[in-house]
N, C-alpha and C positions, 0 to 999 in steps of 0.2 A: 265726237260723241264719246262721253266718258261713262263707262258701265261698271257697276259692282255686282258680282254674283256672290251670294251667301249660300253655302252648302255644308254638308256634314263632314265628308272625308275625301281624301285623294283617291278616287277610283280610276284605275287604268283605262277603263272603257270610255270615260268622259273626257280624258285629257285631249284626245284629238279634236274634239268639238270645241273645247275652250281655246285651243291653239288656233283653230280656224276662225273663231269669232275675233280673236286678238289681231288677226290680219285686217279686220274691217273696222274695228273700234278700239278705243283706248280702254283695255279691259284689265280689271283686277279681280281675282277670285279669293274669297276668304273662306277657309276651311275651319271647322271646329276642331278636328283631330286629323292626324295623319292616316289612321286606320281604326277599325273597330274590332273587338274580339271575334275570332273565327275567320277573319279575313287574312289570308296569307299571301296577298299580292306583293310583288316586288315593284317599287316605284323609284325611278331615278328623278329626283327633284330638280336636278340641274339641267334636265333636257325637256322640261314640260312645254316650253314655248310660249309662256304667258306669265305675267306678274301674279304673284300669289302670296298669301300669308296664312300660316297655320296657327290658330289661337292656342292649341295645346290644352284645351279645357278637358277635364276628366268627365267622361260620359257616365251615366247611371244605367246599370243593367237592370232589366226587369223581365219577368216571365209573361209571355203573351200566350193565352190559351184560347183555342177555338173549340168549344165543347161540341158544337154541331159537327165538326170535322175530326174530332178526337185527336188533336195534336197540341203540343206545347213546345215553344221554342224561346230562346233567350234573345232579347233585342236590347238596343242601347238608345238612350235619349240624351240630348245635349241642351244645356241651358242657352249657350250662345250669347251670353251677355257681352263678351268682348267685341261682338260684331258692331255694336253701336259706335264704339271708339274708332273702328276701322272706317265706318261710314263718315264719321267726322273728319278723320285724317284724309280720306280720299276725295270727299265732296263730289260724289258721282252725279251725273245728270239722269241716270236711269239705274234702278235697282231690280235685281231678280233674286227672289228668296225661295229656297226649297221647302216645301211642305207648310202646312198650318203649324203653329206652335210659337214658342217664345221668340225664336229667331225672326219669324215673319211679323210678329207683333211689334218688335223693336224696329223693324224696317218700315212698317206702316207709320209708327210714331215719328221716325226721322223724316219720312216722306211728307207727312202732314206739316211738320214744322218748317221744312225747307222747300216745300212745294216741288217735290221730286216724285215722278211716277214710280210706283212699285208694282212689279209683275210677280205673280205666284207661279212657281214651278211645281206642278202637282202630278202625282202618279197613281193615286188610289182609284178604285172602282166601287160601284155599289156593292159588289160581292166582298171585296177585301175590307170595306169599311162597315160591313153589316152589323157588327157588334160594338161599334163605337158608342160610348155613353151619351146620354141625353145632353149632359153639360157640354161635351165636346162638340156635338152637332149644333147646339145653340151658339157656341162661340164661333164656329166656322161660318154659320149663317150671318153673324154680325160682322165678321171680317170680310167675307167674300166680295161684297160690292164695293169695298174700299180699294181693291186692287185695280190697276189701270189695264190689266190684261193677264192672260194665263198661258203658260207653256204646259201642254199636256202630252202624254204619250200617244194617245189615239182616241178612237171613238168612245171607248168605255170610260176613260178618265174625263173626257170632255162632257160626257153625259152626267157624271157625278157632279162636276162643277155647276152645270146647269140646274140640277136638282136643288142646289144650295142657293141659287139665285144669281149666279154669275152668267152673263149672257153676251158680253162684249169682248172683242179682241181675243178670242180663243184660238190659239195657234197649236194645231195638232202636229204629230210626228216629231216632237221635241225629245227624242230618245235615239238610241242606236249604238252601234259599234263602228269601228273603222272599217266600213264595208269595202272600201277600195283595197285596203291592205289585205283583208281576208280573201277577197275574190282573187286578187293577184296571187296569193299563196296557193289557192285552189288550182289555178291554171298552171302554176309552177310545179306543184306536187302531183298533178294528175298522171303524167307519164310514168311515175314510179309507184302508182297506186297498188298494183299487184304485189310488188316487192314489199311494200309497207304492210300490206295485209298478211303476207307470209311471215314477216318478222314479228307481228303482233299475235300470230296464231289464229287468225280469223278464218272461219269456214262458212261457206254458203252465204245466204242473205244476212247482212249485219244490221241489227237494230242498235242505234246509238242513243244513250242518255248522257247529258252533261249537266252537272250541278251537284248540290249536296244530296247525300243519300239519306234524306230525312222524311219524317211523316208528312210535313207540309207539302213536300214535293210529290207525294203520292206513291212512295215506295211500297207501302203495305199493299196498295191496290195493284201496283205493277207486278209484284211478286205473285199475287193471287192470279192475275191474268196470265202470266207465264206458265204457271202450273196448269191452268186450263188449256192453254195453247199447246203445250207439249204432249197432251194426250193423243193427238192425231198426227204427231210429227213422224215423217218418214224420210226426211232428208236433212242434211246439216244446216243448222242455223246458229248464229252468234248473237248474243246480247252483250254489248260493250257499254260499260259504265265508267264514265270519266268524272271522278270526284270521290270524296270520302264521306263517311258519316255513320250514323248509328245502325243502319241496316246492311252494312257491307258483309258481315259474316253470313247473314241470312240469305243474301243474294248469291254469294259464292257457293253456298250449299245447294243451290238449285242445279248445279252441274251433275249431281248424282241422279237426277230424275230420268235422264235419257242419254243414250250414247250419241244421239244426234244433237244434243243441246250443249253449246259451248258458251261458258260465261267468262268474260274478261273484265277485271276491275283494275283501274290504273292508279287509284288514289288521286289526291289533289294534283292538278296540272296548272301551270302558269298560263295566262292568256296567250302569250306568244307561242306556246307549244300546242295550242288547240287545233290549228288548221289540219294537221295530219290526221287527226281522229275524224274530223268531218269529211275529209277526202276519202278515207277508206270505208266509210259507212254507206248504207243504202237507204235506210229509213231512220228518221229522227223521232224520238218519243219523249215527250215531257208531260207526264200525267199529273201535273200540279193540282192541288186542291185549293190553293189560295195564293195568287200572284198578281201583282199590278200589271207588269209588262216585262216578263223575263227575257233578258237579252239573248239567252241561249236559243230561244225560238227564232230570232232574227238571224243568228249565226247559222242555224240549220238552213234557213231560206237562202242565205248568201251562197251557200255551197250547193244549192239546187236540190236539197233533200226533201222529198215528200214527207209529210209529218202526220203523226197521230197527235192532234191538238186536243187540249183539255178545254171544256166549256168554262172552266174557272180561271183560265189564262186570259188576262186582259188583252194580250196581243193577238189572240185567235181571230177577233173581229176584223183586224187590220191585215193579217197575213194569210188567212185562208179564204180566198175569194171563190174558189171552184174546186172540183174534184182533183184537178191537176195538182193543187197544193197539198192535198191530203184529206184527212177525215177529222171532224170535230166530234168528240165523244164525251160522255160523262164517265170519268174514271171510277166512280162509285158503282157503275153498272158493269159488272164483271162480264156478262154475256156480250155486251157491245164492245168492251175492251178486247176480249178474245177475238171477236170478229174482225176488229181493226188490225190486229196483229196478223191474222190470216190474210187479210187483203194486202197488207204490206209485204208478206212473204211472196204472195202471188205477183205483186208488182215488180219485186226484185230490183235490179239495177236499171231503173227507168226514171231518170231525174226529171225535175221540172224544166220546162223549156228555157233555153238561153235567154229569150226575150223577156220572159217573166222574171227570171233571176236578175238580169241586168237592170231592169226597171226598179227593183227593190234596192239594188246596190246604189243606184243614183239617188233614190228618194231618201234613204237613210244615211247618206254620206256626210262626213263632217262639213263639206263645202255647202251642201244643201241646208244642213242644220243652221249654219252661220247666216245664210241668206234669209231663212225664216226668222231668225233671231232679230236681225236688223229690221226686217219688215214689221215685226211686232213692236219694236221701239218707235218706229215712224208712225204707227197707228195711234200711239198715245199722244202725239203732238196735236 
């Protein structure tokens, strides 16, 4: 079985999944670029564990604004024209293409000419795609039924595909991180948790956030909630921020609000260094206003952390099944946000059950991902 995956960049979190698929099929992955602006990941191309080719095409940066959520951020778009030559060179039996756009249009053209099934790898939700133009929506409706199947993150992205008219061979849970590696790091680090907390200067219940300190991630709303939360504070609490961004100075200034409030900002951290921060934390908070399926949410779950989930997070529907997992809130509702932080402080160091955590580790592991991938190829036959 010869498979070609067309995607945007070499993302460290996806490499274990590609390597796992490569153990089951003859896989080649075609990337538009090595990385995109704002991505500071370190990637060892010699140890990926699968065949790959980087087109090196220059991306076009543009500003994306969500006026309803009051944020603007820079994104990149790739033409992906070189992908057609890669398809001709590799002559795959199955193609997987990330996202609607030129890359997937070329894949569909090749697939139609060569009678090769093309699967769409899609991550967006009804919320994240709310402000997509009429022309784009029309193009997607025209394209969607021409795919032989769909890889989606979970319930929310599957629902979006169905609203466009896609209804066959929808494979959920096609996302994740190296859950086995993260979980093993947690088990290894746990005996030194207290020492690591002391080294980082953490006091009391520790709320962890991991990601960019940006408007899209809900930092403005998180800051407001912390200000409301601190008014009734009578014991030590730490808010740990792993990542950098435009709101860092404002976040660090919160420490002056109370002698009980401890703010720790680490700046950008490589993925390999993340486990210690999840190990020392007690509650995970990701108050995103606009996210397909942020992997940091799964990382928190792998470490057994109860979470303050955002209703705008596409992963919440998959990872928050009961009160044990945490609380789903609207970050724009300051009263509800403050209440969730209070519930988190009260819960303290009371992690999600081992059974629940290990079930998520298995479900989102590279090996399970690879099995679902092969199953989706077989369903196109």
